Phi, psi and omega in degrees: 000291178094345177214157181297146177258152177281132181244138177239171176301328181285331185255349189305305185296321178298314181293316180302317183281343184280330188250134181302319174229125184224127178252120179255117177268110178268120190217177169222148184296333182272355188275114179300310178299327177296316179296324178296330182280340185306313180299322179293315180298314180298320180295312181293322178300319179290316183290325186256016187301334180276351185245333184199178181223147175255146172228158179236131180236117177281111185293337179285324183260348182230067188286337184295316181291318179294324175294317181302320182262015174052049176283114183250345180219156178228147357287149170234133178252122177250123182248120182253141175233119181053043175082356181249141177294117185252335180199156176211153177212132176257133179102177181285159179221155170285163177301318181298315182295317179293318178299318180297315178302317183289311187292339174298335184259356182280000000 
């Protein structure tokens, strides 16, 4: 892939279950910290494209998935391994911290 894919309430479960490691970035278009994370997400998505995939879920337009995973703050990163929620983080992260969270599950 090389870049994050758009995730909707209709596609979330299929995408989560399809990929061995999947990172879901729960964001909103108006969120400054979410925008700050975009370059990091794009970089990691490109670098790790052969090992895992990133997705982006707009919590304002796709509320069912964010409600299901109890997303209360944004950005929130949900990391799934083999379809199961394996890690989560609310708030911004450095590139090193996000990479470390992900690579522990690869």
